[in-house]
C-alpha positions in Angstrom: -8.7 -3.8 15.4 -7.7 -3.2 11.7 -5.0 -1.1 10.1 -4.6 2.5 9.0 -8.2 3.9 9.6 -10.8 3.6 12.3 -13.9 5.3 13.7 -11.8 8.4 14.7 -10.4 9.1 11.3 -11.5 12.5 10.1 -11.9 13.0 6.3 -12.2 15.7 3.7 -13.3 15.0 0.1 -11.6 16.7 -2.8 -13.9 17.0 -5.7 -16.9 16.5 -3.5 -19.4 18.2 -5.9 -18.9 15.7 -8.7 -21.8 13.3 -9.5 -19.8 10.2 -8.6 -18.3 11.8 -5.5 -21.8 12.8 -4.2 -23.0 9.2 -4.5 -19.9 8.0 -2.6 -20.3 10.7 0.1 -23.9 9.8 0.7 -23.0 6.1 1.3 -20.0 7.0 3.5 -22.0 9.4 5.7 -24.6 6.7 6.2 -21.9 4.2 7.1 -20.6 6.5 9.8 -17.4 7.9 8.1 -16.5 11.2 9.7 -16.4 13.5 6.7 -15.8 17.0 8.0 -15.5 19.1 4.9 -15.3 19.0 1.1 -13.2 20.9 -1.5 -14.3 22.1 -4.9 -12.7 25.2 -6.4 -15.3 27.9 -7.1 -18.0 26.2 -5.0 -17.2 27.5 -1.5 -20.3 28.0 0.6 -22.2 25.1 -0.9 -23.0 21.9 1.0 -23.1 18.2 0.1 -25.1 16.0 2.5 -24.7 18.8 5.1 -20.9 18.9 4.6 -19.5 22.4 4.0 -17.6 22.9 0.8 -14.4 25.1 0.5 -12.3 26.3 -2.4 -9.1 24.9 -1.1 -7.7 22.2 1.2 -6.1 24.9 3.3 -9.3 26.7 3.9 -11.1 23.4 4.7 -8.5 22.4 7.2 -8.4 25.8 8.9 -12.0 25.3 10.0 -12.1 21.5 10.1 -9.0 19.6 11.2 -8.7 16.3 9.4 -6.5 13.2 9.1 -7.2 12.1 5.6 -8.5 13.1 2.1 -10.4 11.1 -0.5 -9.7 12.4 -4.0 -12.4 12.2 -6.7 -11.2 14.5 -9.4 -10.6 14.4 -13.1 -7.4 12.4 -13.9 -5.8 15.4 -15.5 -5.8 17.3 -12.2 -5.3 14.4 -9.8 -1.6 15.1 -9.3 -2.3 18.7 -8.3 -5.1 17.6 -5.9 -2.8 15.1 -4.3 0.0 17.6 -3.9 -2.3 20.1 -2.4 -3.3 17.6 0.3 0.3 16.6 0.9 1.5 20.3 1.1 -1.2 21.0 3.7 0.0 18.3 6.0 -2.5 15.4 5.4 -0.8 12.1 6.0 -3.3 9.7 4.5 -4.8 9.8 1.0 -7.3 7.6 -0.9 -7.2 8.3 -4.7 -10.2 6.8 -6.4 -9.5 8.3 -9.8 -8.9 6.0 -12.7 -6.8 7.0 -15.8 -4.2 9.2 -14.1 -1.1 9.6 -16.4 1.5 7.2 -15.1 4.2 9.9 -14.7 1.8 11.9 -12.6 1.2 8.8 -10.4 5.0 8.3 -10.1 5.4 11.9 -9.0 2.6 11.5 -6.4 4.3 8.4 -5.1 7.7 10.1 -4.8 6.3 13.1 -3.0 4.1 11.1 -0.7 6.9 8.9 0.4 9.2 11.9 0.9 6.6 13.4 3.2 5.7 10.2 5.0 2.2 10.2 3.5 0.3 6.9 2.9 -1.5 6.8 -0.4 -4.2 4.1 -1.2 -4.7 3.7 -4.9 -5.1 5.2 -7.4 -7.9 3.4 -9.3 -9.3 1.4 -6.4 -12.3 1.2 -4.0 -10.4 2.5 -1.0 -10.2 1.1 2.5 -12.7 -0.1 5.1 -12.4 -1.1 8.7 -15.8 -2.8 9.0 -18.1 -1.4 11.7 -15.9 1.7 12.1 -15.2 3.6 8.9 -15.0 3.5 5.1 -12.9 5.7 3.0 -14.1 5.0 -0.5 -16.8 2.7 -1.8 -19.1 1.3 0.8 -19.8 -2.4 0.5 -22.9 -3.3 2.5 -21.8 -6.9 3.3 -18.4 -6.3 4.9 -18.5 -7.4 8.5 -16.1 -7.1 11.5 -13.7 -10.0 11.9 -10.1 -11.2 11.9 -9.2 -11.7 8.2 -7.3 -8.9 6.5 -8.1 -8.5 2.9 -5.8 -7.0 0.2 -7.0 -6.8 -3.4 -5.5 -5.5 -6.6 -8.9 -6.0 -8.3 -11.8 -3.8 -7.3 -14.7 -5.5 -9.1 -13.7 -9.0 -8.2 -13.2 -8.3 -4.5 -16.8 -7.1 -4.3 -18.1 -10.6 -5.2 -15.5 -12.3 -3.0 -16.4 -10.2 0.1 -20.0 -11.1 -0.5 -19.0 -14.8 -0.3 -17.0 -14.2 2.9 -20.0 -12.5 4.4 -22.3 -15.3 3.5 -19.9 -17.7 5.1 -19.7 -15.7 8.3 -16.0 -14.7 7.8 -15.4 -11.1 8.9 -12.6 -8.7 8.0 -10.2 -6.7 10.2 -9.6 -4.3 7.3 -10.3 -4.5 3.6 -8.0 -2.6 1.2 -8.4 -2.1 -2.5 -4.8 -1.3 -3.3 -5.5 -0.1 -6.8 -5.4 -1.5 -10.4 -2.7 0.6 -12.0 0.9 -0.4 -12.6 2.2 2.3 -10.3 0.5 2.6 -6.8 1.0 4.8 -3.9 1.7 1.8 -1.7 2.3 -1.7 -3.0 0.2 -4.7 -1.7 3.2 -6.1 0.3 3.2 -2.9 2.5 -0.4 -3.7 3.6 0.7 -7.3 4.3 3.4 -6.0 6.6 0.8 -4.0 8.6 -1.5 -7.0 8.8 1.3 -9.1 10.1 1.8 -6.6 13.0 -2.0 -6.1 13.7 -3.2 -8.1 16.7 -6.7 -8.1 15.4 -5.8 -10.0 12.2 -5.4 -13.8 12.3 -5.1 -14.5 8.6 -4.8 -12.6 5.3 -6.5 -13.0 2.0 -4.6 -11.6 -1.0 -6.4 -11.2 -4.3 -3.9 -10.8 -7.1 -3.9 -10.9 -10.9 -1.9 -10.9 -14.0 0.5 -8.0 -14.8 3.4 -6.5 -12.9 5.6 -8.0 -10.3 3.8 -7.1 -7.1 2.9 -10.7 -6.3 6.6 -11.6 -6.1 7.1 -9.0 -3.4 4.2 -10.6 -1.5 5.8 -14.1 -1.9 9.2 -12.9 -0.5 7.5 -11.4 2.5 5.3 -14.4 3.2 8.5 -16.4 3.9 9.0 -14.2 7.0 5.4 -14.1 8.3 3.9 -15.8 11.3 0.3 -15.5 10.0 -1.1 -17.6 7.2 -1.9 -16.1 3.8 -4.5 -17.4 1.4 -3.9 -16.2 -2.2 -6.3 -16.2 -5.2 -4.7 -15.1 -8.5 -7.0 -14.4 -11.5 -6.3 -14.3 -15.2 -5.1 -17.9 -15.7 -6.7 -18.2 -19.1 -5.8 -14.6 -20.3 -4.1 -14.4 -23.7 -0.6 -12.7 -23.5 -0.9 -9.1 -24.6 -4.6 -8.9 -23.8 -5.5 -6.4 -21.1 -8.0 -7.8 -18.5 -10.2 -5.1 -17.0 -7.8 -2.3 -16.2 -4.4 -1.0 -17.1 -2.3 -3.0 -14.6 -3.7 -6.4 -15.6 -1.9 -7.5 -18.7 0.5 -10.3 -19.4 3.6 -8.9 -21.1 5.9 -11.8 -20.3 5.9 -15.2 -18.7 6.9 -13.7 -15.3 3.7 -11.7 -14.9 1.4 -14.6 -15.8 -1.1 -15.9 -13.3 0.4 -19.4 -13.2 4.0 -18.2 -12.4 2.7 -16.0 -9.7 0.6 -18.8 -8.2 3.7 -21.1 -8.2 5.8 -18.4 -6.5 3.3 -17.7 -3.8 2.7 -21.5 -3.2 6.5 -22.1 -2.9 6.7 -19.2 -0.4 4.1 -20.9 1.8 0.8 -19.3 0.8 -2.3 -21.4 0.5 -3.5 -21.2 -3.1 -7.2 -21.1 -3.9 -8.3 -22.4 -7.3 -11.8 -21.0 -7.1 -13.6 -18.4 -5.0 -15.4 -21.1 -3.1 -12.1 -22.7 -2.1 -11.1 -19.4 -0.4 -13.9 -20.0 2.1 -12.8 -23.6 2.8 -9.2 -22.5 3.3 -10.1 -19.6 5.6 -12.5 -21.7 7.7 -9.7 -24.2 8.2 -7.4 -21.5 9.4 -9.7 -19.4 11.7 
């Protein structure tokens, strides 16, 4: 069944004429994502993969009603792109852009919550309900199933989803929550949705060093009826050394991998020490 998006979700792409966006659009169209229009100021009348391009979100929505927007624009204008989508009534955004100034992301977060808009990202792969739709990066080896997957890391989860596929473990929905310190929605909010989703039997959470988001997960796990498997990376990272992206850095003992692992374990999560152990734990559960 999955959460948040399905085969009926209609999508526009902001920044559709960029090189990266074109590659993503090509894969999403092939996957079956219902992309109805694109937005690129000054490019109205063009087409990308047969998808009409408009100057503004308002213009696109007047001709093509939609439910969601995927934003692939320069980080300096990402805030304006997100606010344009929010102001025109879209209730679901995926922001793939990396390097957005943190105060801009904070403003997006505040405005989106004030307008009841769900924002995935920024700085993530997006969201996929396997077999139905993908809003973001298409991973060819996701498969329908009953394990919900939430990840802070984009690159790591690609490999882990491959392992799940090889083991025959499918996903209800896969979410790349984003790699920045400030996110539109924190990982725990996806966990809450998976807990309510009848199509999800267990959840895999992939966390990492940096920030306090894993502690929110731990607190919520105490109230859950569904099992959670957690894999936290960065156990050997040197304090003060950034790992991969801006949100993954140990600034104190609290945001280290080991402390997070202990907190999740004490809350009732099943802790995997290796990617291969994830498979064993999930197989035991489902």
